[in-house]
C-alpha positions, -999 to 999 in steps of 0.1 A, spaced: 525 -394 118 487 -392 128 490 -426 141 519 -415 163 504 -382 176 474 -401 189 488 -429 201 503 -400 223 483 -377 232 457 -415 241 489 -418 266 483 -386 279 449 -386 285 448 -421 304 476 -401 334 438 -388 342 423 -419 348 448 -436 372 425 -420 404 388 -417 398 387 -381 419 421 -364 422 434 -365 454 443 -338 475 433 -311 449 450 -284 470 482 -298 477 509 -275 474 547 -283 455 570 -267 475 597 -253 445 633 -267 454 657 -251 428 643 -226 397 660 -207 372 636 -187 371 650 -152 388 679 -158 370 694 -121 352 700 -132 315 725 -116 292 704 -84 275 727 -79 249 721 -109 239 686 -114 243 681 -76 225 705 -98 196 678 -122 188 654 -102 188 672 -76 159 678 -109 143 641 -116 142 632 -89 133 656 -90 103 645 -122 90 613 -110 90 617 -79 70 640 -100 44 605 -122 41 625 -158 54 599 -155 83 562 -142 91 561 -147 126 583 -157 153 580 -163 196 609 -158 212 611 -178 251 632 -190 279 633 -222 293 629 -221 329 637 -253 350 622 -261 385 628 -289 404 602 -295 434 611 -313 468 585 -343 461 571 -361 427 541 -342 416 510 -355 406 495 -349 372 463 -356 380 463 -333 408 483 -306 388 458 -304 360 431 -300 384 447 -275 397 451 -259 362 409 -268 354 402 -243 389 424 -213 375 415 -214 339 380 -222 337 380 -210 304 412 -229 289 418 -264 274 437 -287 299 457 -310 276 483 -338 291 506 -352 264 523 -381 274 555 -396 250 580 -420 271 592 -403 303 581 -371 298 544 -357 303 537 -322 281 507 -303 297 490 -267 300 465 -251 298 455 -234 265 433 -203 254 425 -226 220 412 -254 208 443 -278 199 420 -303 182 381 -313 184 369 -343 160 323 -340 157 304 -353 134 328 -357 98 345 -325 112 382 -314 125 377 -281 145 410 -257 158 411 -224 169 435 -199 155 441 -176 187 471 -149 184 475 -111 189 463 -96 223 454 -69 238 448 -63 280 413 -59 296 400 -31 302 395 -16 334 359 -6 325 337 -16 298 341 12 279 376 11 283 374 -25 276 356 -22 244 382 10 231 408 -18 235 391 -43 219 381 -25 190 418 -10 188 430 -46 184 407 -55 158 422 -27 138 460 -35 142 482 -44 115 508 -57 138 485 -81 158 459 -94 128 494 -100 103 501 -122 138 468 -142 134 465 -141 99 496 -162 104 482 -188 123 451 -190 100 473 -193 74 492 -222 93 463 -246 105 446 -244 73 474 -252 54 480 -283 73 446 -293 69 444 -292 29 462 -323 34 435 -345 47 406 -321 44 389 -305 4 363 -283 27 377 -252 49 356 -234 64 365 -199 87 352 -164 82 379 -140 67 371 -118 95 386 -127 136 364 -129 164 377 -110 196 377 -138 226 382 -122 264 397 -139 286 402 -125 328 430 -106 321 435 -106 283 414 -107 251 426 -119 214 417 -121 181 403 -154 177 394 -175 141 375 -204 149 382 -232 120 368 -264 109 374 -289 80 353 -314 71 374 -351 65 380 -366 37 366 -403 35 396 -422 42 408 -407 68 376 -403 87 371 -441 87 405 -444 100 401 -418 130 368 -428 142 387 -464 146 415 -448 161 401 -424 184 370 -446 197 392 -456 226 405 -416 229 365 -406 230 362 -431 252 387 -417 283 373 -385 275 341 -396 294 352 -415 319 373 -383 328 341 -358 325 322 -384 351 354 -386 376 
């Protein structure tokens, strides 16, 4: 429910207010244990890839992202404010977020806008399909052009556009976006990008204005910290 999403998002934002300023932002967290470099079963991984491709061929799914879980244990308890500050400095063009639920915190730095409420609209970014950056300006533009005409990457990006617009349909009758994506360039990668916004229905807008007021206040305090 949207009430739970807002409440948990508010919890994550409140972590940033535990300290008015970030204490020791250059603190290094020493990893005690990690499974990052452990060998994995290549045959099992290939089987998963083949299964995903088969489901795509059958039309059961349009897009899938395969991943593996990495666990790390630090020698001392991490300060979430410091970690978020490090992310903000390392990825200045990304959106740093924290999402709290019970005793856990989901946080990171995303190149795409997850959600924003502004003047009666909700905004989000559809970001998918990627190519590396070029070593020269000319090579960079050639890669961007190849990305734009790549059927595979356009299909991946369209799947994200469709997913976002479908979710917006439950609370909006006016969804605005361009059919042709743009190129969003980051220091080490470039993506296909479609900004999407939707006008909120009046009933949703009244509720969000009331509920979102505290989150806006928290966000303003973060900017001033």
